[in-house]
Every structure is written in C-alpha cells, then in structure tokens.
Residue frames as qw, qx, qy, qz and C-alpha x, y, z in Angstrom:
[[0.841, 0.434, -0.148, -0.286, 133.89, 145.66, 45.54],
 [0.659, -0.408, 0.614, 0.152, 135.90, 142.45, 45.52],
 [0.457, 0.587, -0.532, -0.404, 137.87, 141.57, 42.44],
 [0.989, 0.020, 0.081, -0.120, 137.74, 137.97, 41.29],
 [0.491, -0.549, 0.602, 0.308, 140.99, 136.05, 41.38],
 [0.455, 0.502, -0.589, -0.441, 142.49, 135.07, 38.07],
 [0.947, 0.003, -0.162, -0.278, 141.67, 131.46, 37.20],
 [0.684, 0.347, -0.559, 0.315, 145.27, 130.28, 37.60],
 [0.023, -0.385, 0.592, -0.708, 145.60, 131.70, 41.11],
 [0.736, -0.191, 0.176, -0.626, 142.20, 130.34, 42.12],
 [0.924, 0.136, -0.346, -0.091, 143.20, 126.89, 40.85],
 [0.459, 0.364, -0.630, 0.509, 146.48, 127.03, 42.78],
 [0.330, -0.341, 0.455, -0.754, 144.61, 128.09, 45.92],
 [0.884, -0.074, -0.023, -0.460, 142.14, 125.23, 45.52],
 [0.819, 0.248, -0.494, 0.151, 144.99, 122.76, 45.00],
 [0.157, 0.406, -0.616, 0.657, 146.76, 124.06, 48.12],
 [0.603, -0.260, 0.313, -0.686, 143.57, 123.63, 50.17],
 [0.945, 0.070, -0.218, -0.234, 143.17, 120.10, 48.83],
 [0.616, 0.359, -0.593, 0.374, 146.80, 119.30, 49.69],
 [0.151, -0.385, 0.556, -0.721, 146.37, 120.61, 53.23],
 [0.803, -0.140, 0.132, -0.564, 143.20, 118.58, 53.69],
 [0.901, 0.200, -0.384, -0.018, 144.91, 115.44, 52.37],
 [0.352, 0.412, -0.643, 0.542, 147.87, 115.96, 54.70],
 [0.445, -0.319, 0.440, -0.712, 145.48, 116.26, 57.64],
 [0.924, 0.000, -0.065, -0.378, 143.70, 113.05, 56.64],
 [0.758, 0.320, -0.525, 0.217, 147.01, 111.20, 56.29],
 [0.055, 0.422, -0.620, 0.660, 148.18, 112.44, 59.70],
 [0.683, -0.217, 0.280, -0.639, 144.90, 111.32, 61.26],
 [0.944, 0.133, -0.246, -0.174, 145.14, 107.89, 59.63],
 [0.539, 0.399, -0.617, 0.412, 148.74, 107.50, 60.80],
 [0.256, -0.373, 0.547, -0.705, 147.73, 108.43, 64.35],
 [0.863, -0.079, 0.066, -0.494, 144.90, 105.86, 64.18],
 [0.856, 0.263, -0.439, 0.072, 147.37, 103.20, 63.04],
 [0.250, 0.428, -0.644, 0.583, 149.74, 104.07, 65.89],
 [0.551, -0.283, 0.393, -0.680, 146.91, 103.83, 68.42],
 [0.944, 0.065, -0.134, -0.295, 145.87, 100.46, 67.00],
 [0.679, 0.364, -0.564, 0.297, 149.46, 99.22, 67.18],
 [0.075, -0.418, 0.594, -0.683, 149.74, 100.42, 70.78],
 [0.764, -0.167, 0.226, -0.581, 146.52, 98.65, 71.73],
 [0.925, 0.199, -0.312, -0.085, 147.64, 95.47, 70.00],
 [0.430, 0.428, -0.635, 0.477, 150.99, 95.60, 71.78],
 [0.386, -0.359, 0.488, -0.696, 149.17, 96.05, 75.09],
 [0.912, -0.023, 0.024, -0.409, 147.01, 93.03, 74.36],
 [0.816, 0.341, -0.448, 0.126, 150.02, 90.96, 73.30],
 [0.274, 0.436, -0.625, 0.586, 151.89, 91.83, 76.51],
 [0.684, -0.429, 0.177, -0.563, 149.17, 90.77, 78.94],
 [0.125, -0.357, 0.915, -0.138, 150.47, 87.84, 80.96],
 [0.607, -0.080, -0.684, -0.396, 148.85, 84.51, 80.16],
 [0.238, -0.153, 0.757, -0.589, 146.71, 83.16, 82.98],
 [0.007, -0.278, -0.957, -0.083, 143.88, 80.72, 83.47],
 [0.079, 0.689, 0.587, -0.417, 141.45, 83.54, 84.28],
 [0.073, -0.298, 0.314, 0.898, 142.41, 85.79, 81.40],
 [0.290, -0.053, -0.545, -0.785, 139.25, 86.86, 79.65],
 [0.182, -0.343, -0.913, 0.120, 136.92, 85.13, 82.08],
 [0.006, -0.643, -0.500, 0.580, 135.31, 88.42, 83.10],
 [0.199, 0.632, -0.182, -0.726, 135.63, 90.23, 79.78],
 [0.786, 0.452, 0.422, 0.014, 134.29, 89.22, 76.41],
 [0.290, -0.555, 0.437, 0.646, 137.42, 89.70, 74.31],
 [0.345, 0.233, 0.762, 0.495, 135.65, 88.66, 71.10],
 [0.166, 0.825, 0.479, -0.249, 133.29, 91.63, 71.20]]
C-alpha cells in the first residue's frame, strides 16, 4: 500500500519537475541560438566571388 504524499511535498515535487523541464528547454534554446550563430558566421566568412551562389539557391 502506497501512502499519498502530503500536499505541500507533492507541490514542491511538481515545482521541481517544472523547473527541471524549464532548464532543459532553456538549454536547448541556447544551443539552437549558438548553432544559428555559428551557421551565420560561416555564411559571413565565405569569400566573395562571382560564382558564389550560382549552383546553390541561397534564398531557399
């Protein structure tokens, strides 16, 4: 037989789970932003040439 947790402890446990989930979402969003910044930096550092983009649709 499992005893139910007191309401206060259950609420704290739920809040902790929510905090952990939020931290994971924030970490994922930060990683996404870093990847986007890295890709943008890569694009910005491509040497300019007359054939740049002639074989690739860069507006897609």
